[in-house]
C-alpha positions in Angstrom: 4.8 23.2 -32.5 5.9 21.8 -29.3 8.3 19.2 -28.8 8.3 16.0 -29.0 6.8 13.8 -25.7 10.4 11.3 -25.3 12.7 14.0 -26.6 15.6 15.5 -24.1 13.4 18.5 -21.9 16.0 21.3 -20.3 14.1 24.0 -18.3 14.5 26.6 -20.9 12.0 24.4 -22.6 8.9 25.5 -20.8 7.3 27.6 -22.9 7.7 25.1 -25.8 6.1 21.8 -23.9 3.2 19.9 -25.6 1.0 19.6 -23.1 -1.2 17.7 -24.6 1.2 15.4 -25.6 2.4 15.1 -22.2 -0.5 14.0 -20.8 -2.2 12.6 -23.5 -5.1 14.4 -23.8 -6.3 16.4 -26.5 -5.9 19.8 -27.2 -8.3 22.6 -27.2 -8.6 25.0 -30.2 -6.0 26.9 -28.6 -3.5 24.2 -28.7 -3.7 24.2 -24.5 -5.5 21.9 -21.9 -8.3 24.8 -21.1 -11.1 22.9 -20.4 -10.2 19.4 -19.1 -9.5 18.7 -15.5 -6.3 16.8 -14.2 -6.2 15.2 -10.7 -2.6 15.2 -9.2 -1.5 12.7 -6.8 0.4 14.9 -4.4 3.2 12.8 -2.2 4.6 15.9 -1.0 8.1 14.6 -2.7 9.8 16.4 -5.8 8.5 14.2 -8.4 4.7 14.4 -8.0 5.2 18.1 -7.3 6.6 18.6 -10.8 3.5 17.0 -12.0 1.2 19.0 -10.1 3.3 22.0 -11.9 3.3 20.6 -14.9 -0.4 20.3 -15.1 -1.5 23.8 -14.2 1.1 25.0 -16.4 -0.9 23.0 -19.5 -4.2 25.2 -19.1 -6.0 22.6 -17.1 -7.7 22.9 -14.0 -6.0 21.3 -11.6 -7.1 19.1 -8.9 -3.8 18.0 -5.7 -4.7 15.1 -3.8 -2.6 14.0 -0.9 -3.7 10.5 0.9 -2.8 10.8 4.8 -1.4 7.3 5.1 0.2 7.3 8.4 1.4 9.3 11.2 2.5 7.3 13.8 4.9 8.9 15.5 6.9 6.9 18.1 5.1 3.7 16.4 7.2 4.2 13.3 10.7 5.9 14.7 10.1 9.2 12.6 8.3 11.9 11.7 7.0 13.2 8.4 7.8 10.7 5.6 6.0 10.1 2.5 2.2 10.8 2.8 2.5 12.1 6.2 3.2 15.4 8.8 6.3 17.3 6.9 5.3 15.9 3.3 2.0 16.7 3.1 2.6 20.4 4.6 5.3 20.5 1.5 2.7 19.6 -1.1 0.3 21.8 0.5 3.3 24.6 0.0 3.5 23.4 -4.0 -0.5 23.5 -4.5 -0.5 27.1 -3.1 2.5 28.3 -5.4 0.9 27.0 -7.7 -2.5 27.8 -7.7 -4.7 24.7 -7.7 -7.0 23.2 -5.3 -5.2 20.9 -2.4 -7.6 18.3 -0.9 -6.0 15.6 2.4 -7.8 12.5 2.6 -7.4 10.7 5.7 -6.4 7.6 4.6 -4.5 5.9 7.4 -6.9 3.4 9.0 -7.3 1.8 5.6 -3.6 1.7 5.1 -2.9 0.7 8.1 -5.0 -2.5 7.7 -4.3 -3.1 4.2 -0.8 -2.4 4.3 1.1 -2.2 7.2 -0.5 -5.2 9.0 -0.1 -7.0 5.9 3.8 -6.4 6.3 3.6 -7.6 9.7 1.5 -10.9 8.8 3.7 -11.8 5.5 7.0 -11.3 8.1 5.5 -13.6 10.8 4.4 -16.5 8.2 8.2 -16.6 7.0 7.5 -14.2 3.8 9.4 -11.3 2.6 6.9 -8.3 1.4 6.3 -5.7 -0.7 4.6 -2.8 1.1 4.8 -0.2 -2.0 3.1 -2.7 -4.2 0.2 -3.7 -1.8 -0.3 0.5 -1.4 -0.1 1.0 -5.1 -2.9 -1.8 -5.7 -4.5 -0.6 -2.5 -5.2 2.9 -1.2 -3.0 4.8 -3.6 -4.8 3.6 -7.1 -7.6 2.3 -6.5 -9.2 5.0 -4.2 -7.6 7.7 -5.7 -8.7 6.4 -9.4 -12.1 6.7 -7.7 -11.9 10.3 -6.3 -10.7 11.4 -9.5 -13.3 9.8 -11.1 -16.1 11.1 -8.8 -14.0 15.4 -9.0 -15.1 14.4 -12.9 -11.6 14.6 -14.0 -10.3 13.6 -17.7 -7.0 11.7 -16.0 -5.2 11.3 -13.3 -1.6 11.9 -13.3 1.2 10.9 -10.8 5.2 11.1 -10.5 6.0 8.0 -10.9 8.9 6.6 -13.4 6.7 4.5 -16.0 5.4 5.2 -19.4 2.0 4.7 -20.7 2.0 4.3 -24.7 -1.0 3.9 -26.8 -0.6 -0.2 -28.6 -3.0 -1.4 -31.3 -4.7 -3.0 -28.3 -5.0 0.3 -26.2 -3.0 1.7 -23.6 0.3 -0.3 -22.8 2.1 0.1 -19.6 5.8 0.1 -20.8 9.6 0.6 -18.3 10.9 4.2 -18.0 13.0 5.3 -20.3 16.1 6.4 -17.9 16.4 2.7 -16.5 18.0 3.9 -13.1 14.5 5.8 -12.3 11.8 2.6 -13.7 9.8 1.8 -11.3 7.4 -0.7 -13.5 7.9 -3.6 -10.9 5.7 -1.6 -8.3 2.5 -1.2 -10.4 2.1 -4.5 -12.4 -0.7 -4.7 -10.7 -2.4 -1.6 -12.6 -5.3 -3.0 -14.2 -6.2 -2.0 -17.7 -9.3 -0.1 -16.9 -7.1 2.2 -14.3 -4.2 2.5 -17.4 -6.9 4.0 -20.1 -7.0 6.7 -16.8 -3.8 7.6 -15.0 -0.8 9.4 -16.6 2.8 9.3 -16.1 4.4 12.8 -17.6 7.7 11.6 -15.8 8.5 8.1 -17.8 10.4 9.9 -20.5 12.4 12.2 -18.5 16.0 11.7 -15.9 15.7 12.5 -12.3 18.1 15.3 -12.4 16.0 17.0 -15.5 12.9 16.9 -13.2 14.8 18.3 -10.3 16.1 21.3 -13.2 12.5 21.5 -13.9 11.4 21.6 -10.2 13.8 24.5 -9.9 12.3 26.5 -12.9 9.1 26.3 -10.9 10.6 27.6 -8.0 9.1 24.9 -6.6 10.5 24.6 -2.4 11.4 21.0 -2.9 13.1 20.9 -5.5 15.7 19.5 -3.6 14.3 17.1 -1.8 16.2 13.7 -0.8 14.1 11.3 -2.5 12.6 8.7 -0.3 15.0 5.4 0.2 13.1 3.4 3.0 9.5 2.0 3.4 7.5 4.8 4.5 6.3 3.3 8.0 9.7 1.6 8.1 12.8 3.7 10.2 16.4 2.9 9.2 15.4 -0.7 7.7 14.2 -2.0 11.0 11.5 -4.3 9.6 11.6 -6.1 12.7 11.2 -3.1 15.1 7.7 -2.3 12.8 6.9 -5.5 12.8 7.1 -6.2 16.6 5.1 -2.6 17.2 1.9 -4.2 14.9 2.1 -7.7 16.4 3.8 -7.9 19.7 2.4 -11.3 20.3 4.2 -13.3 17.4 7.3 -13.0 18.1 9.4 -15.6 19.2 12.5 -17.5 19.0 13.6 -21.1 17.7 16.4 -23.4 16.2 18.4 -22.4 13.4 18.7 -25.6 11.1 21.0 -26.5 8.3 18.8 -27.8 5.3 20.4 -30.9 4.1 21.6 -31.9 7.7 19.1 -31.5 9.3 21.7 -30.3 12.3 21.1 -27.3 14.7 23.7 -24.9 14.5 21.8 -22.3 16.9 19.1 -20.2 18.4 17.7 -17.1 16.7 14.7 -14.8 18.5 12.4 -14.6 15.5 11.8 -15.6 12.1 10.8 -11.7 11.6 15.1 -11.0 11.3 15.6 -13.2 8.3 14.3 -13.8 4.8 15.9 -16.6 1.9 19.2 -15.3 0.9 20.0 -13.8 4.0 23.8 -14.5 4.6 25.1 -11.9 7.0 23.1 -11.7 10.7 23.0 -15.4 11.7 25.1 -15.7 14.4 26.3 -19.5 13.4 30.1 -19.3 13.1 32.8 -21.6 12.6 30.9 -23.5 9.4 33.0 -25.1 6.8 31.4 -22.9 4.2 29.3 -19.8 4.0 25.5 -20.7 5.0 23.0 -18.5 3.8 19.3 -18.5 4.4 17.8 -21.3 2.6 14.0 -21.2 3.2 12.0 -20.3 6.6 9.8 -22.6 8.3 7.5 -20.1 10.4 4.8 -22.5 11.8 7.7 -24.3 13.3 9.8 -21.2 13.9 12.8 -22.8 12.5 15.2 -21.1 10.2 16.9 -23.1 7.4 20.3 -22.3 6.4 22.6 -23.6 4.0 25.1 -23.5 1.1 24.6 -20.9 -1.6 23.8 -23.6 -4.5 20.8 -24.3 -2.7 19.3 -20.8 -3.2 19.1 -22.3 -7.2 15.6 -22.1 -8.2 14.3 -24.0 -11.4 10.5 -23.0 -11.2 7.9 -20.8 -9.1 4.4 -20.7 -8.5 2.9 -17.1 -9.0 -0.9 -16.7 -7.9 -3.2 -13.4 -7.9 -2.1 -12.7 -11.0 -2.6 -9.6 -13.2 -2.3 -9.4 -16.9 -2.1 -5.4 -18.7 -2.5 -5.9 -22.6 -2.6 -9.2 -25.2 0.4 -11.7 -23.8 3.0 -11.7 -26.9 4.0 -14.3 -29.5 7.7 -13.4 -28.6 10.2 -14.1 -25.4 8.6 -13.4 -21.8 11.4 -12.1 -19.2 10.5 -11.6 -15.8 12.0 -9.7 -12.4 11.8 -11.2 -9.0 13.4 -8.4 -7.2 13.4 -4.7 -8.0 16.8 -4.1 -8.6 17.0 -7.7 -10.6 17.8 -8.1 -13.7 14.9 -9.7 -16.0 15.5 -13.1 -17.2 13.6 -15.1 -19.9 11.0 -17.0 -18.5 8.4 -19.5 -20.0 4.6 -19.1 -18.4 2.6 -22.2 -17.9 -0.7 -21.4 -17.3 -3.0 -18.2 -18.0 -2.0 -15.1 -16.4 -4.3 -12.7 -15.0 -7.9 -12.3 -13.6 -6.2 -13.5 -9.9 -5.2 -17.1 -11.6 -2.4 -18.8 -10.6 0.7 -20.1 -13.0 3.7 -21.7 -12.9 7.2 -20.0 -14.1 10.1 -21.9 -15.4 13.2 -19.9 -15.8 15.8 -20.6 -18.8 18.8 -20.6 -16.3 18.7 -21.0 -12.5 17.8 -17.7 -10.8 18.8 -17.4 -7.6 17.2 -14.9 -4.8 13.9 -16.0 -5.1 11.7 -15.1 -2.5 7.7 -16.3 -1.3 6.3 -12.9 -0.6 8.1 -10.9 -3.4 6.4 -9.7 -6.7 7.3 -11.4 -10.1 7.0 -9.1 -12.8 6.8 -10.0 -17.0 8.2 -8.5 -19.8 8.2 -8.5 -23.1 11.2 -6.0 -24.1 10.0 -2.7 -22.5 6.5 -3.6 -21.9 4.9 -4.4 -18.5 2.4 -7.8 -19.2 1.8 -8.4 -15.6 3.0 -10.1 -12.7 1.7 -11.1 -9.3 3.5 -13.0 -6.0 6.1 -15.6 -5.4 4.2 -18.0 -3.5 6.5 -21.0 -3.6 9.5 -22.0 -5.2 11.5 -24.9 -7.1 15.1 -25.8 -6.4 17.1 -26.4 -9.2 20.2 -27.4 -7.1 21.8 -30.7 -7.8 22.3 -33.0 -4.9 25.7 -32.9 -3.5 28.0 -35.9 -5.4 
């Protein structure tokens, strides 16, 4: 009998893994996945490489697919990040070692239009975008899903740290067991049809164990560092990318106090600011710390004020997606990837691209238009949408 899917995994257990349970596919007569076909999304990182090695060890026929999303060189200021350059070579090397077929699909043009240009336009509109979610909702899942279907696969497996759990109403998306690695915030846009086909074999594992597995499989990228920045943004310099993509959209303006209307200084472009920002305002001599409380992109004004103005009572969420039925119990929301879930009530019907209004049980800080609000019932992901606007919870000064 193989080991349980969520039991602690050690690298010495490779011979005893329950591959059908791990990939949530029915076993063949010999207890393996022989006769099954698994397509693995391979980015070149250690996580997706381990998934490909696991799939190959399961006895299934495995096809690795890498989407070449960009390779802008001078435009990005770096070579070989996620889905480009050296990462593609790493993915190919892993596929060669495991003896599996590997395809590289050029999606650079589509990625630029759907993700990079949208990223630049959102910043110019005074919003704080999350391109990783756009990528998952577009090239990474939608297109890979279609490719895997065309290849006759039984499932599409990825290296994301989330769990797919069979629930009473069908597959559910759950947080990873390791909260430090959980990526569920970035996958709220997964549709029910996609979830039926997707598999996430790493959702029950801590990252150190994944690296040990990579060593056990003899993968060349076992010690490869995790990606820290957005793949096409060098060193976190978002403004530099926006200037490259939309050079005609850059322009300076006023820094204005949100309550008094006083002009406190000038800025070089709204793309350098996000709601909640305190550093880099360059407006010294104020009686209290000031934060960016809003951005009026049309007037090219950056609004600043005391921290109390950042408190949000409610927010309008647009283009929503729902995964599975809504619960009868409490609902929590994350409004930033690293934020703790907080209790909310949802006004309106979540899903089908509709808009809803969420009300926070207590004032929430750091709620920025352009970010995502992702909803949970315990560990289950209910879905989410984009933060379009907010209503302040700040009380007027006495």
